[in-house]
C-alpha positions in Angstrom: -0.1 0.1 0.0 1.5 3.4 -0.9 2.0 6.7 1.6 -1.0 8.3 -0.5 -3.4 5.2 -0.5 -2.7 4.7 3.8 -3.0 8.8 4.1 -6.1 8.5 2.6 -7.2 5.2 4.7 -6.2 6.9 7.5 -7.8 10.5 7.0 -11.7 8.9 5.9 -11.3 6.6 9.5 -10.4 9.6 11.3 -7.3 8.0 12.4 -4.3 10.5 11.8 -2.2 11.8 14.0 -2.6 15.6 15.1 1.0 16.5 15.0 2.7 14.1 12.6 5.8 16.3 12.4 6.0 16.2 16.2 7.3 12.5 15.8 10.4 12.1 16.2 10.9 8.4 17.2 13.5 7.0 15.0 11.6 4.4 14.0 9.3 6.9 12.3 12.0 9.3 10.8 13.2 6.3 8.8 13.1 5.9 5.6 11.1 1.8 6.0 8.2 3.2 5.0 6.4 0.8 7.0 6.3 3.3 9.7 4.0 6.2 9.2 4.1 9.1 11.6 0.7 10.4 10.6 -0.6 6.5 11.6 -2.2 7.5 14.9 -2.5 4.0 16.4 1.0 2.9 15.1 2.3 5.7 16.6 0.4 4.9 20.0 1.6 1.8 19.8 4.7 2.4 19.4 5.2 4.7 22.2 3.7 2.2 24.6 6.0 -0.5 23.1 9.4 2.0 23.9 8.2 2.4 27.0 7.2 -1.4 28.2 9.6 -3.0 25.9 12.8 -0.9 25.8 12.1 0.6 29.5 12.4 4.0 28.1 11.1 6.7 30.5 7.7 7.9 30.1 8.4 11.5 29.4 11.2 10.7 26.4 9.0 8.0 24.7 5.3 10.8 25.1 7.8 13.2 23.8 9.6 11.0 21.0 5.9 10.0 19.5 4.7 13.7 19.4 2.3 13.2 23.1 2.5 14.9 26.3 3.2 12.7 29.4 0.0 12.8 30.3 -1.8 11.6 27.5 0.4 8.9 27.3 -1.5 7.5 30.5 -4.5 8.0 29.0 -3.3 6.1 26.2 -1.9 3.4 28.3 -5.2 3.1 30.5 -7.0 2.8 27.1 -4.3 0.1 25.9 -5.3 -1.7 29.4 -8.8 -1.5 29.4 -9.1 -2.6 25.8 -6.2 -4.0 24.1 -5.6 -2.8 20.5 -9.1 -1.6 20.2 -8.6 1.4 22.9 -5.4 2.9 20.7 -8.4 4.1 18.5 -9.9 6.5 19.6 -13.8 7.0 20.9 -16.3 7.9 18.3 -17.6 11.4 19.1 -21.2 12.5 18.9 -24.2 10.8 19.7 -23.7 7.5 20.9 -27.1 5.7 19.8 -29.9 6.7 17.5 -31.9 10.1 18.7 -35.1 9.9 20.5 -36.7 12.4 18.6 -37.7 10.5 15.6 -39.8 12.6 13.2 -43.1 10.7 13.9 -42.7 11.6 17.5 -42.0 15.2 16.7 -45.1 15.0 14.8 -47.2 13.6 17.7 -45.7 16.0 20.1 -46.8 19.4 18.0 -50.2 17.9 17.3 -51.0 17.2 20.9 -52.5 20.6 22.8 -51.6 18.4 26.4 -48.9 19.4 29.0 -45.3 18.6 28.4 -45.8 15.7 31.7 -48.7 14.1 29.7 -47.5 13.9 26.2 -44.2 12.5 27.6 -46.5 9.8 29.3 -48.5 9.1 26.1 -45.1 9.2 23.7 -43.7 6.7 26.2 -47.0 4.3 25.9 -47.5 5.1 22.5 -43.7 4.8 21.1 -41.3 3.3 23.9 -39.6 6.3 24.5 -39.0 8.0 27.5 -38.8 11.9 27.1 -38.5 14.8 29.7 -41.5 17.0 29.6 -38.3 20.2 29.1 -37.6 18.0 26.0 -41.4 18.7 24.5 -41.2 22.2 25.5 -38.8 22.8 23.3 -39.9 21.0 20.3 -43.4 22.9 20.7 -40.8 26.1 20.8 -39.1 25.1 17.5 
């Protein structure tokens, strides 16, 4: 895989290192072609390996891989908890589907009851629990 193809794949996956120019570790500054400073997951893995296998100081390996000392500990904790999957950043934004589906919004706007009353009706009819204030905000839009 060429570097351009790798960069395109990393960009699409959201896995580009935020500071590839700050990665000064020897593996990434050589001409091997395998180690790519823009590959955030590879950089994190090699940073952990340099500390755990080579025994280098945390501050040294963090700086050499473009991270702070505090960031090193966050990466290490994520790796300890989830293994390799922990090296991939969590997806930002909503964790699941939103509750206010179009049919629920339509139902809320069609009813003239109080927010609490409509919240009960939505729970009964759609199986979705909404706070009365959410219902009031939908009406105000």
